[in-house]
Each structure stands twice: as structure tokens, then as C-alpha cells.
C-alpha positions as CSV (number, residue, x, y, z in Angstrom):
1,X,13.8,72.8,15.9
2,X,12.9,71.0,12.6
3,X,16.7,70.7,12.3
4,X,16.8,68.4,15.4
5,X,13.7,66.2,14.3
6,X,15.5,65.9,10.9
7,X,18.9,64.6,12.5
8,X,16.7,62.4,14.9
9,X,14.8,61.1,12.2
10,X,17.6,60.5,10.0
11,X,19.7,58.5,12.8
12,X,16.8,56.2,13.3
13,X,16.3,55.5,9.5
14,X,20.1,54.9,9.4
15,X,19.8,52.4,12.2
16,X,17.0,50.5,10.8
17,X,19.1,50.3,7.4
18,X,22.2,48.9,9.5
19,X,20.4,46.9,11.4
20,X,18.4,45.0,8.4
21,X,21.5,44.9,6.4
22,X,23.5,43.1,9.2
23,X,20.9,40.7,10.3
24,X,21.1,36.9,10.5
25,X,21.4,35.5,7.1
26,X,20.1,31.8,5.9
27,X,23.0,29.3,5.8
28,X,23.4,28.2,2.5
29,X,23.6,24.2,2.5
30,X,26.3,22.8,0.4
31,X,24.8,19.7,-1.7
32,X,27.7,17.5,-1.3
33,X,27.6,18.1,2.5
34,X,23.5,17.0,2.2
35,X,24.4,14.3,0.3
36,X,27.4,13.0,2.7
37,X,25.2,13.5,5.9
38,X,22.4,11.5,4.1
39,X,24.7,8.5,3.3
40,X,26.3,8.4,6.4
41,X,22.7,7.8,7.8
42,X,21.5,5.4,5.5
43,X,24.7,3.7,5.5
44,X,24.5,3.5,9.6
45,X,21.0,2.1,9.8
46,X,21.7,-0.4,6.9
47,X,24.8,-1.6,8.5
48,X,22.5,-2.1,11.9
49,X,20.0,-4.0,9.6
50,X,22.9,-6.3,8.4
51,X,24.9,-6.8,11.8
52,X,27.8,-4.7,10.6
53,X,28.5,-3.3,14.2
54,X,32.2,-2.3,13.5
55,X,30.9,-0.5,10.5
56,X,27.9,0.7,11.8
57,X,30.5,2.4,15.0
58,X,32.6,3.4,12.2
59,X,29.9,6.3,11.3
60,X,29.8,7.3,15.0
61,X,31.5,9.4,17.7
62,X,32.9,7.0,19.8
63,X,30.6,6.7,23.0
64,X,28.4,9.0,21.9
65,X,24.0,8.3,21.4
66,X,24.7,6.5,18.4
67,X,27.5,4.3,19.0
68,X,25.9,3.0,22.4
69,X,22.6,2.1,20.1
70,X,25.0,0.2,18.1
71,X,26.4,-1.8,21.4
72,X,22.9,-2.0,22.9
73,X,21.8,-4.0,19.9
74,X,24.9,-6.1,19.5
75,X,25.0,-7.0,23.2
76,X,21.2,-7.4,24.0
77,X,19.1,-8.8,21.3
78,X,18.8,-12.4,20.3
79,X,19.0,-12.7,16.7
80,X,18.6,-16.4,16.7
81,X,14.8,-16.2,15.8
82,X,14.2,-12.5,14.6
83,X,15.6,-10.4,11.8
84,X,15.6,-6.5,12.0
85,X,15.4,-4.0,8.8
86,X,15.8,-0.7,9.4
87,X,14.4,1.5,6.4
88,X,15.0,5.3,6.4
89,X,13.6,8.2,4.8
90,X,15.4,11.4,5.5
91,X,13.1,14.5,5.7
92,X,15.3,17.3,5.6
93,X,18.9,18.1,6.8
94,X,20.2,21.3,8.5
95,X,23.9,22.3,8.8
96,X,25.1,25.1,10.9
97,X,29.4,25.4,10.9
98,X,30.3,21.9,12.2
99,X,27.1,20.7,13.6
100,X,24.1,19.0,11.5
101,X,20.7,17.6,12.3
102,X,19.0,15.6,10.1
103,X,15.1,14.4,10.6
104,X,14.3,11.3,9.7
105,X,10.9,8.6,9.8
106,X,12.4,4.9,10.4
107,X,10.8,1.9,9.8
108,X,11.4,-1.5,11.6
109,X,10.5,-4.4,10.0
110,X,11.1,-7.7,12.7
111,X,10.8,-10.9,11.1
112,X,10.8,-13.7,13.7
113,X,10.6,-17.3,12.7
114,X,10.3,-20.4,14.6
115,X,10.8,-23.7,12.5
116,X,8.3,-23.0,9.6
117,X,6.2,-20.4,10.9
118,X,7.2,-16.7,10.5
119,X,5.5,-13.7,11.5
120,X,6.1,-10.1,10.3
121,X,5.6,-6.9,12.0
122,X,6.6,-3.5,11.0
123,X,6.7,0.0,13.2
124,X,7.4,3.5,12.0
125,X,9.2,6.4,14.0
126,X,8.4,9.7,12.7
127,X,10.4,13.0,13.0
128,X,13.2,11.0,14.6
129,X,16.3,13.4,15.2
130,X,19.6,12.6,14.4
131,X,22.8,14.9,14.9
132,X,26.0,14.9,13.6
133,X,28.9,16.7,14.1
134,X,32.1,17.1,11.6
135,X,35.4,15.8,13.0
136,X,38.3,15.6,11.2
137,X,36.5,16.8,8.0
138,X,34.0,13.8,8.5
139,X,30.7,14.0,9.5
140,X,30.1,11.5,12.4
141,X,26.7,10.8,14.1
142,X,26.6,11.5,17.8
């Protein structure tokens, strides 16, 4: 009887060690990938601020959400009286294989001028999620 308990306990201990050793590992983020992703996000918002819509679209997967956001600003906003300036602060980046997510805080500074009278407004959107995918060895916003 003792021999039977010994084998059962040995089997359970072995199973615990095997499960513990084969558990999920924390992915190690390549610093170069993180910097590349941060640059893409910063350049995207900078291009939008500068009204360089083709450049902003070049950072996106065609016809993804980020791409359509550029088209929306390009087609629907009257800039004759206003200037938009996007400032981005990247809180963190997480990469899983060919997918990435970045958590950012976006601040929009809007200046509206009529003749000599100007008004400034700021609005911040905290914890905004941006999704990226690696396509043809390059990161693109979805």
C-alpha cells in the first residue's frame, strides 16, 4: 500500500514540475521593435498634424481603421480657419508575434482664427489603444 502512495505522490510531483516548466513565458520585447513601433505612431500623428495625408496613410494597413481616420480628416474637416496639432505620449507597447498594441495618451491642440482673433483649445484622450501588425517585415497601423 505504501508503494502505491509513493508512486501516486511521485507522479503528482512530476506532473507539477512538468506543468510548471512548460507554462507560458513572458515575451521578451526587442528594443528595436519597440522603438520602430513608437516611431511609426509618432510619425503617423505628426503627419496628420502637418496635413500630409499620403504620408500618414503610408504608416497604415490600407483600409484599416487608422487609414480611414486619415481619410476622414482629409475629406471632412475644414482647415481654412483651424489648425490641429496632435501630441502623442506612448505609455507602453506590447508585441505578440506579428501583432502589437500600444497604449497612448493623445492631446489635440486646436487653434481657430477669424481675421485677427484666435482661440486655442486642448483635449486629451488617455489610454487610447493603437493596434499594429507586421506586414512584409514592416509594422503598420491597423
